[in-house]
Every structure is written in structure tokens, then in C-alpha cells.
VOKE-756730 format. One line per 2 residues: number of its first residue (from 0); their letters; for each residue x, y, z of N, C-alpha, C, O, CB. Coordinates in pm, 1 decimal, decimal comma, padded with zeros to 6 digits. Glycine has a CB too. Layout:
NUM> A> X/Y/Z/X/Y/Z/X/Y/Z/X/Y/Z/X/Y/Z  ...
***
This chain:
0> XX> 02620,2/-02018,6/-00076,5/02629,1/-01882,0/-00027,9/02766,0/-01864,0/00032,2/02812,3/-01950,5/00106,7/02517,3/-01849,8/00075,2  02829,3/-01758,9/00003,4/02965,2/-01742,9/00052,4/02978,8/-01621,0/00141,5/03077,9/-01548,4/00133,8/03061,5/-01733,0/-00063,2
2> XX> 02879,5/-01598,6/00226,1/02890,1/-01489,4/00321,6/02954,7/-01540,7/00448,5/02928,8/-01652,8/00492,2/02751,9/-01427,7/00351,6  03037,8/-01458,6/00506,2/03115,0/-01500,7/00622,3/03035,1/-01488,0/00751,1/02958,0/-01393,9/00769,6/03242,3/-01419,5/00632,4
4> XX> 03055,0/-01583,3/00838,1/02998,6/-01579,7/00972,5/03115,6/-01596,2/01067,4/03190,4/-01693,5/01058,0/02888,4/-01691,5/00994,5  03131,6/-01503,0/01157,8/03239,6/-01511,2/01255,5/03183,6/-01537,2/01394,1/03066,6/-01510,7/01421,9/03323,0/-01382,7/01255,2
6> XX> 03268,7/-01589,2/01479,7/03233,8/-01612,6/01619,6/03110,7/-01700,1/01635,8/03022,9/-01671,2/01717,0/03211,4/-01481,6/01689,3  03105,1/-01806,1/01558,6/02999,2/-01904,2/01576,4/03025,6/-01974,9/01708,2/03137,7/-02019,3/01733,3/02992,7/-02005,7/01456,5
8> XX> 02923,4/-01985,9/01792,9/02946,5/-02049,7/01922,7/03005,2/-02189,4/01906,4/02950,1/-02272,8/01834,5/02816,1/-02057,0/02002,2  03115,5/-02213,7/01972,5/03178,5/-02345,6/01968,6/03114,8/-02434,7/02073,3/03076,6/-02388,4/02180,8/03331,2/-02335,4/01991,3
10> XX> 03103,7/-02560,9/02042,0/03050,4/-02657,0/02136,7/03165,1/-02713,5/02218,6/03276,7/-02729,3/02169,3/02972,7/-02769,9/02064,4  03136,1/-02743,3/02343,4/03236,8/-02801,9/02429,8/03278,7/-02936,5/02373,5/03196,2/-03009,9/02319,2/03184,4/-02816,6/02574,0
12> XX> 03405,7/-02969,0/02386,1/03455,3/-03094,8/02332,5/03380,0/-03210,8/02396,3/03361,6/-03215,4/02517,9/03607,1/-03108,6/02356,3  03337,3/-03303,8/02312,9/03265,5/-03419,9/02362,4/03116,0/-03398,7/02375,1/03042,9/-03493,9/02402,6/03320,3/-03459,6/02493,8
14> XX> 03068,3/-03276,2/02355,7/02925,5/-03249,7/02367,1/02853,3/-03305,7/02244,8/02895,4/-03283,2/02131,3/02898,7/-03097,9/02381,9  02746,5/-03377,2/02268,1/02669,5/-03437,8/02159,5/02580,5/-03332,7/02095,1/02508,4/-03261,1/02164,7/02584,6/-03556,5/02211,2
16> XX> 02585,1/-03323,1/01963,5/02501,8/-03227,3/01892,5/02381,6/-03298,9/01832,9/02397,3/-03401,2/01766,3/02582,3/-03155,1/01782,6  02261,3/-03246,1/01856,0/02143,5/-03308,2/01798,8/02093,6/-03232,1/01677,3/01990,5/-03267,8/01620,3/02034,2/-03317,8/01902,4
18> XX> 02164,3/-03128,4/01637,0/02121,4/-03051,1/01522,3/02218,2/-03068,6/01404,5/02240,8/-02975,6/01327,1/02109,5/-02903,5/01560,1  02274,4/-03188,3/01392,4/02366,2/-03218,8/01283,5/02288,9/-03286,5/01170,4/02212,6/-03380,6/01192,5/02483,0/-03309,0/01332,8
20> XX> 02310,4/-03236,7/01050,3/02250,3/-03294,0/00930,1/02363,3/-03349,0/00844,7/02463,5/-03281,1/00822,0/02165,1/-03187,6/00851,0  02347,3/-03472,0/00797,3/02447,2/-03532,5/00709,0/02387,4/-03538,5/00569,3/02282,9/-03599,8/00547,5/02490,0/-03675,7/00758,9
22> XX> 02455,1/-03473,8/00475,0/02411,3/-03472,3/00336,1/02517,1/-03538,3/00248,9/02634,4/-03544,6/00285,7/02383,5/-03328,0/00288,5  02475,1/-03586,7/00134,6/02567,1/-03645,0/00037,6/02594,2/-03543,9/-00072,2/02501,9/-03482,0/-00125,2/02510,3/-03776,4/-00021,5
24> XX> 02721,7/-03527,3/-00106,3/02756,7/-03435,7/-00214,9/02742,1/-03506,1/-00348,8/02697,1/-03620,5/-00355,0/02900,6/-03382,3/-00197,6  02780,4/-03437,1/-00456,7/02763,4/-03493,3/-00591,2/02847,1/-03618,4/-00614,4/02820,1/-03694,2/-00707,6/02798,9/-03389,8/-00694,8
26> XX> 02949,2/-03641,2/-00530,1/03033,0/-03760,9/-00541,4/02986,1/-03873,7/-00449,2/03046,2/-03981,1/-00446,2/03177,7/-03726,1/-00509,8  02878,7/-03848,9/-00374,3/02828,2/-03949,3/-00282,0/02895,0/-03946,5/-00145,8/02865,0/-04029,9/-00060,4/02844,7/-04083,8/-00341,5
28> XX> 02986,1/-03850,5/-00124,3/03053,9/-03838,5/00005,1/02961,7/-03771,7/00106,2/02887,1/-03679,8/00072,6/03185,6/-03758,4/-00009,0  02967,9/-03819,0/00230,9/02886,7/-03760,3/00336,9/02955,1/-03636,5/00393,6/03075,3/-03636,8/00420,0/02860,7/-03863,0/00448,3
30> XX> 02876,0/-03530,3/00412,0/02926,3/-03405,5/00468,4/02834,0/-03367,0/00582,9/02711,8/-03366,7/00567,9/02934,2/-03291,7/00360,0  02893,5/-03334,1/00698,4/02814,2/-03294,8/00814,5/02797,9/-03143,4/00818,7/02891,6/-03067,6/00793,8/02879,5/-03345,3/00944,4
32> XX> 02675,2/-03102,0/00851,3/02642,5/-02960,9/00867,6/02571,2/-02942,0/00999,8/02501,5/-03031,7/01047,2/02555,6/-02909,4/00750,4  02588,6/-02826,3/01058,6/02509,0/-02787,9/01173,7/02388,4/-02710,0/01123,2/02403,2/-02612,2/01049,8/02592,4/-02703,9/01275,5
34> XX> 02270,9/-02752,9/01162,0/02148,3/-02682,9/01123,8/02138,8/-02555,0/01205,2/02140,5/-02559,4/01328,2/02022,1/-02772,5/01145,5  02128,7/-02440,1/01137,2/02119,0/-02312,4/01206,3/01976,7/-02258,3/01209,2/01932,1/-02206,5/01311,6/02210,0/-02212,0/01141,3
36> XX> 01904,4/-02269,9/01096,4/01770,3/-02212,7/01093,3/01693,7/-02262,1/00971,5/01751,9/-02306,8/00872,6/01777,0/-02059,5/01093,3  01561,9/-02252,6/00981,5/01471,4/-02277,1/00870,2/01402,0/-02144,6/00843,4/01339,5/-02087,8/00932,9/01367,9/-02393,4/00901,2
38> XX> 01412,7/-02095,5/00721,2/01359,8/-01963,3/00687,8/01259,3/-01977,0/00574,5/01285,1/-02043,3/00474,1/01473,9/-01865,5/00648,5  01143,8/-01913,0/00592,6/01044,2/-01909,9/00487,6/01060,9/-01780,0/00410,2/01069,5/-01671,7/00468,0/00900,5/-01923,2/00545,5
40> XX> 01065,2/-01793,5/00277,5/01078,8/-01676,5/00190,8/01001,2/-01702,4/00062,0/01021,5/-01803,9/-00004,6/01229,3/-01645,3/00160,4  00914,2/-01611,4/00028,7/00839,3/-01615,6/-00096,6/00767,5/-01750,0/-00115,2/00766,9/-01806,9/-00224,4/00933,2/-01589,5/-00214,6
42> XX> 00707,2/-01799,4/-00006,4/00630,1/-01922,3/-00012,4/00711,1/-02050,6/-00013,7/00654,4/-02159,4/-00024,3/00546,0/-01919,4/-00130,7  00841,9/-02039,7/-00003,1/00930,5/-02156,5/-00001,8/01005,3/-02160,8/00131,6/01015,0/-02060,0/00201,6/01031,0/-02152,1/-00121,7
44> XX> 01058,3/-02279,3/00166,0/01137,3/-02293,4/00288,0/01281,9/-02322,7/00252,4/01311,0/-02399,3/00160,6/01080,3/-02404,7/00378,2  01372,4/-02259,5/00327,7/01516,2/-02273,4/00305,4/01583,7/-02306,1/00437,2/01547,1/-02252,9/00542,0/01576,4/-02144,4/00243,2
46> XX> 01683,6/-02394,9/00431,1/01761,6/-02425,5/00550,7/01893,9/-02351,1/00541,8/01953,3/-02338,6/00434,7/01784,7/-02579,3/00565,9  01938,5/-02302,1/00656,5/02069,0/-02237,8/00667,2/02156,4/-02332,5/00747,0/02126,5/-02365,2/00861,8/02060,1/-02094,7/00734,9
48> XX> 02265,7/-02376,3/00684,0/02353,4/-02477,6/00741,7/02495,1/-02424,0/00753,6/02538,4/-02340,3/00674,5/02351,8/-02605,7/00657,0  02566,0/-02473,5/00853,6/02706,5/-02439,4/00873,8/02788,3/-02567,2/00860,2/02767,2/-02661,9/00936,1/02729,8/-02371,6/01013,5
50> XX> 02881,9/-02571,7/00764,1/02964,1/-02692,6/00749,7/03041,1/-02722,3/00878,3/03090,7/-02630,9/00944,1/03062,2/-02677,1/00631,9  03050,7/-02850,9/00913,8/03127,1/-02890,7/01031,8/03276,1/-02895,9/01004,0/03355,2/-02919,0/01095,4/03079,9/-03025,4/01081,7
52> XX> 03315,5/-02874,8/00879,7/03455,4/-02872,7/00839,1/03517,1/-02740,9/00884,0/03468,4/-02634,2/00846,8/03469,7/-02891,5/00685,0  03623,6/-02746,8/00963,4/03688,1/-02626,2/01016,2/03728,8/-02528,6/00905,8/03723,0/-02407,3/00925,7/03810,3/-02664,6/01097,7
54> XX> 03770,0/-02580,2/00789,7/03813,9/-02494,2/00681,0/03697,8/-02418,3/00617,8/03718,3/-02311,4/00560,2/03885,4/-02576,1/00575,8  03578,1/-02470,9/00627,4/03460,1/-02410,2/00565,8/03369,7/-02342,8/00668,8/03262,2/-02294,6/00632,8/03381,3/-02515,3/00489,5
56> XX> 03409,9/-02338,2/00795,0/03321,3/-02297,4/00903,1/03289,8/-02148,2/00906,3/03215,2/-02103,9/00993,6/03381,2/-02336,6/01032,4  03344,1/-02070,1/00814,4/03312,1/-01927,6/00815,5/03211,1/-01889,7/00708,0/03186,4/-01771,3/00685,2/03438,2/-01846,4/00797,5
58> XX> 03152,7/-01988,9/00641,9/03051,9/-01963,8/00540,2/02931,5/-02053,1/00565,1/02945,5/-02169,9/00601,2/03109,0/-01987,2/00399,0  02813,0/-01996,4/00545,2/02692,7/-02076,7/00558,2/02650,5/-02128,0/00421,9/02688,2/-02073,7/00318,1/02579,5/-01995,9/00623,1
60> XX> 02571,3/-02233,8/00425,2/02515,3/-02292,7/00304,0/02363,9/-02279,7/00314,7/02305,0/-02312,9/00417,5/02559,8/-02443,7/00285,7  02301,6/-02231,3/00208,3/02157,0/-02216,9/00204,6/02103,5/-02311,0/00096,7/02144,7/-02304,9/-00019,2/02114,9/-02068,2/00177,1
62> XX> 02010,9/-02398,0/00137,2/01950,7/-02493,4/00045,6/01798,6/-02483,0/00054,2/01743,3/-02452,9/00160,0/01998,0/-02637,3/00077,0  01732,9/-02507,9/-00056,7/01586,9/-02505,3/-00060,9/01533,8/-02641,6/-00017,7/01583,8/-02745,6/-00060,6/01535,5/-02468,3/-00203,4
64> XX> 01433,5/-02639,5/00066,4/01369,3/-02761,0/00114,7/01260,1/-02800,4/00015,7/01173,0/-02720,1/-00017,7/01310,7/-02741,0/00258,2  01265,9/-02924,9/-00030,4/01163,9/-02974,6/-00122,0/01098,1/-03097,5/-00063,9/01162,9/-03180,3/00000,2/01224,0/-03006,1/-00259,4
66> XX> 00970,0/-03108,4/-00086,8/00895,1/-03225,1/-00040,8/00931,7/-03346,2/-00125,2/00966,3/-03334,7/-00242,8/00742,9/-03198,9/-00046,8  00923,2/-03461,5/-00062,5/00942,4/-03588,4/-00133,7/00814,9/-03670,3/-00116,8/00723,0/-03629,9/-00045,7/01068,7/-03667,3/-00079,7
68> XX> 00810,4/-03784,5/-00182,1/00694,1/-03872,6/-00171,1/00683,7/-03934,4/-00032,6/00575,5/-03974,7/00010,1/00700,7/-03982,4/-00276,2  00796,7/-03941,8/00037,9/00800,4/-04001,8/00171,1/00785,5/-03894,0/00278,1/00848,0/-03788,3/00269,5/00931,7/-04080,2/00191,8
70> XX> 00703,0/-03921,0/00378,6/00687,6/-03826,5/00489,3/00810,7/-03823,4/00578,4/00831,3/-03727,1/00652,4/00565,2/-03861,9/00572,0  00893,2/-03928,1/00572,2/01010,2/-03939,0/00658,3/01134,6/-03874,7/00598,3/01236,8/-03862,9/00665,9/01037,8/-04083,2/00687,9
72> XX> 01127,2/-03833,2/00472,9/01244,6/-03778,1/00406,3/01220,2/-03635,3/00359,1/01109,0/-03597,5/00322,4/01284,2/-03865,7/00288,4  01327,0/-03558,3/00361,4/01325,2/-03424,8/00304,1/01435,0/-03418,8/00200,5/01534,7/-03490,3/00209,7/01343,5/-03314,4/00413,1
74> XX> 01416,6/-03334,6/00103,5/01516,9/-03317,4/-00000,1/01564,2/-03172,4/00002,0/01483,3/-03080,5/00015,2/01460,4/-03356,3/-00140,1  01693,5/-03152,3/-00010,8/01751,7/-03018,8/-00013,7/01817,8/-02998,4/-00148,7/01894,8/-03083,0/-00194,1/01853,8/-02998,6/00102,2
76> XX> 01787,8/-02886,1/-00213,0/01844,8/-02858,3/-00343,9/01916,1/-02724,0/-00342,3/01880,9/-02634,1/-00265,9/01736,0/-02860,3/-00452,3  02016,0/-02712,2/-00427,2/02091,5/-02587,8/-00439,9/02001,8/-02477,6/-00493,1/01907,3/-02502,0/-00568,1/02213,4/-02606,8/-00531,8
78> XX> 02033,9/-02356,1/-00452,5/01961,3/-02239,0/-00499,8/02054,4/-02162,9/-00593,4/02162,2/-02119,2/-00553,2/01912,7/-02148,3/-00380,3  02012,5/-02147,7/-00717,1/02095,0/-02081,0/-00817,5/02072,0/-01930,1/-00821,4/02160,5/-01855,4/-00863,3/02067,4/-02140,1/-00953,8
80> XX> 01955,9/-01885,1/-00778,8/01919,6/-01744,2/-00786,9/01989,5/-01664,9/-00675,8/01956,6/-01679,2/-00558,0/01766,2/-01727,2/-00777,4  02085,4/-01581,9/-00714,7/02162,7/-01504,0/-00616,7/02075,0/-01407,4/-00537,5/02102,9/-01380,9/-00420,6/02273,3/-01426,3/-00687,3
82> XX> 01968,9/-01354,2/-00599,8/01879,2/-01262,7/-00529,4/01804,5/-01334,7/-00417,9/01786,7/-01279,8/-00309,1/01779,5/-01199,5/-00627,2  01761,0/-01456,9/-00444,7/01692,9/-01536,8/-00342,6/01790,2/-01570,9/-00230,3/01756,2/-01558,6/-00112,7/01633,5/-01666,1/-00404,1
84> XX> 01910,9/-01613,8/-00266,2/02011,7/-01645,9/-00164,0/02037,9/-01526,4/-00074,0/02042,8/-01540,0/00048,2/02142,8/-01691,5/-00229,6  02054,7/-01409,8/-00134,0/02083,7/-01289,9/-00055,6/01965,9/-01252,4/00033,6/01985,2/-01213,3/00148,7/02118,7/-01173,2/-00147,9
86> XX> 01844,0/-01264,1/-00018,8/01725,3/-01231,5/00060,3/01712,6/-01324,3/00181,3/01684,3/-01278,9/00292,2/01599,0/-01240,6/-00026,8  01733,6/-01454,5/00159,4/01726,5/-01551,4/00269,7/01837,3/-01522,7/00370,9/01813,7/-01526,1/00491,7/01738,2/-01697,2/00216,3
88> XX> 01957,3/-01494,7/00321,9/02067,7/-01466,0/00413,4/02043,1/-01337,9/00492,1/02078,6/-01330,2/00609,7/02198,8/-01455,3/00336,3  01983,3/-01237,7/00429,5/01950,9/-01113,3/00499,8/01851,1/-01137,7/00612,9/01864,0/-01080,2/00721,0/01894,3/-01009,9/00401,6
90> XX> 01752,1/-01222,8/00587,8/01656,5/-01259,1/00693,6/01729,5/-01330,3/00806,6/01706,9/-01300,3/00923,9/01542,7/-01349,2/00637,5  01816,5/-01423,9/00772,2/01895,0/-01496,2/00872,5/01980,3/-01399,9/00954,7/01984,0/-01409,6/01077,3/01984,5/-01601,6/00804,9
92> XX> 02048,8/-01307,1/00887,9/02133,8/-01210,8/00959,2/02052,3/-01125,7/01055,1/02097,2/-01098,6/01166,5/02207,6/-01120,6/00859,8  01933,8/-01083,4/01014,3/01849,8/-01001,0/01100,3/01804,0/-01080,1/01223,6/01804,8/-01028,0/01335,1/01728,0/-00948,8/01021,9
94> XX> 01764,3/-01205,9/01202,6/01718,6/-01288,6/01314,2/01828,9/-01317,6/01415,0/01802,3/-01328,1/01534,7/01662,7/-01418,3/01262,2  01953,3/-01330,6/01367,2/02063,0/-01373,9/01453,5/02170,0/-01266,6/01472,9/02284,6/-01298,1/01504,8/02126,3/-01497,8/01396,4
96> XX> 02132,9/-01140,5/01453,8/02231,2/-01032,7/01464,5/02294,3/-01023,2/01602,6/02406,4/-00974,3/01615,8/02166,8/-00901,6/01430,1  02224,2/-01069,1/01705,5/02278,4/-01063,5/01841,2/02358,5/-01188,5/01878,7/02425,0/-01190,2/01982,3/02165,9/-01044,2/01940,2
98> XX> 02352,9/-01292,7/01795,8/02422,1/-01417,6/01826,3/02550,8/-01437,6/01746,4/02641,3/-01507,9/01791,4/02330,2/-01532,7/01801,2  02559,4/-01376,9/01629,3/02675,3/-01392,5/01542,8/02731,6/-01255,7/01506,0/02659,4/-01156,1/01502,6/02638,4/-01471,8/01416,0
100> XX> 02860,4/-01252,9/01478,7/02922,1/-01133,6/01422,0/02939,8/-01159,5/01273,1/03022,6/-01241,2/01232,8/03059,8/-01099,5/01492,0  02861,6/-01089,8/01192,3/02867,3/-01109,6/01048,0/02967,0/-01012,7/00986,7/02974,8/-00895,9/01024,6/02728,1/-01091,4/00984,6
102> XX> 03042,7/-01064,3/00891,0/03138,3/-00982,0/00816,8/03088,7/-00967,3/00674,7/03054,5/-01066,8/00610,8/03281,2/-01043,9/00819,6  03084,1/-00846,0/00624,1/03050,3/-00823,8/00484,4/03175,3/-00834,7/00400,6/03283,1/-00790,3/00440,3/02983,2/-00687,0/00464,3
104> X> 03159,1/-00895,4/00282,4/03275,3/-00911,0/00194,2/03301,5/-00781,9/00120,7/03395,2/-00774,0/00041,3/03254,2/-01026,0/00094,1
***
């Protein structure tokens, strides 16, 4: 999802974050994200993540949560359907309209 999020609250330097998710990209590299929300839409669950990379910090990433055989693991998959992405992002924007300043492209 490439919608912009501005004025994301910054954490004080040295503050430990407990809402950090580390995912592996297609090359096996680890990427850190800040977990922002879990949104249910059309019977499915989606996570809204903010990359910890300063260059990418103005866009959120939306991934679909999928069950795995293990109770201790969750799987996140890309969402290809632009209508679903937009619907999930619209729900996120409505829930957090007082916490973030959203910019429309």
C-alpha cells in the first residue's frame, strides 16, 4: 500500500518498542516494522505495519494474516487486490484519524 502517513509519533531515543515485527523479504533479509493495527475486513484479518526504515516511514504496509499449522506462528501474505487494500486502509484511517495526519496522493 502506498498511502502516505505523516506525523507518526516518534519514540524517544533509547525507548524499547514492544510492537516491533521482524519479517523476511523475498531475499531472506530481515525488515523491521512497527505494528500499528489489526483490522478485520470481509471475514479476514489484516495487519497494518509501518516500516522502521526512515526512507519508507511515510507509507504503511498492509498484509493478510494467515493461519499456519503451528499455534506459535503467524504468516503474513501480500494482498494483490487494490480494492481490498483500499478498504482496509480506509478503516485504518477512520480509526486513527485523530492520531495521524493522512495525506491523499
